[in-house]
C-alpha positions as CSV (number, residue, x, y, z in Angstrom):
1,M,-34.4,-20.8,-81.3
2,P,-33.6,-20.3,-85.0
3,K,-30.2,-20.4,-86.4
4,L,-28.2,-17.1,-86.6
5,K,-26.9,-15.8,-89.8
6,T,-23.2,-15.2,-90.2
7,C,-22.2,-11.9,-91.9
8,R,-20.3,-13.3,-94.9
9,A,-18.2,-10.1,-95.3
10,A,-17.0,-10.4,-91.7
11,A,-16.2,-14.1,-92.1
12,K,-14.0,-13.3,-95.1
13,R,-12.0,-10.6,-93.2
14,F,-11.6,-12.0,-89.7
15,K,-10.3,-15.3,-88.4
16,V,-10.3,-16.7,-84.8
17,T,-7.1,-17.8,-83.1
18,G,-6.6,-21.3,-82.1
19,S,-7.7,-20.8,-78.5
20,G,-10.9,-19.0,-79.8
21,K,-10.2,-16.1,-77.5
22,K,-8.8,-13.5,-79.9
23,I,-9.7,-12.4,-83.5
24,T,-7.1,-11.6,-86.1
25,R,-7.4,-9.2,-89.0
26,R,-5.1,-8.0,-91.8
27,K,-3.7,-4.5,-91.7
28,A,-4.9,-1.6,-93.8
29,F,-3.2,0.6,-96.4
30,K,-1.7,-2.2,-98.5
31,N,-4.1,-2.2,-101.5
32,H,-3.2,0.7,-103.7
33,L,-1.0,3.9,-103.7
34,L,1.9,1.7,-102.8
35,D,4.6,3.4,-104.9
36,H,5.4,6.2,-102.3
37,K,5.5,3.7,-99.4
38,S,8.8,2.1,-98.5
39,S,9.5,-1.5,-99.2
40,E,10.2,-2.1,-95.5
41,Q,6.8,-0.6,-94.5
42,K,5.0,-2.8,-97.1
43,R,6.9,-5.9,-96.3
44,R,7.4,-5.8,-92.5
45,R,4.6,-3.7,-91.1
46,L,1.7,-4.0,-93.4
47,S,2.0,-7.6,-94.3
48,Q,1.6,-8.9,-90.8
49,K,-1.7,-10.0,-89.2
50,T,-2.8,-8.2,-86.1
51,L,-5.4,-8.6,-83.4
52,V,-8.8,-6.9,-83.4
53,H,-8.9,-4.3,-80.7
54,K,-10.8,-5.3,-77.6
55,T,-13.4,-2.4,-78.1
56,D,-14.3,-3.8,-81.6
57,E,-14.2,-7.4,-80.7
58,K,-17.8,-7.5,-79.4
59,A,-19.1,-6.2,-82.8
60,V,-17.1,-8.7,-84.8
61,R,-18.3,-11.6,-82.6
62,L,-22.0,-10.5,-83.1
63,M,-21.4,-10.7,-86.9
64,M,-19.9,-14.2,-86.6
65,P,-22.0,-16.0,-84.0
66,Y,-20.4,-19.4,-84.5
67,C,-16.7,-18.5,-84.3
């Protein structure tokens, strides 16, 4: 069985938790057009990491076979 390739784009965007059971991601909407968003929204809500939804987790794990 040959080695499987890791999708490098996915490897840069997702991390596996310490237990290996969940995958974390960063939240969207914090790249540009930030001047009309409140400081609280940018600091508290958008800066946090969150978990990948269970319906998307299978697709992410296929892109990262050795996570």
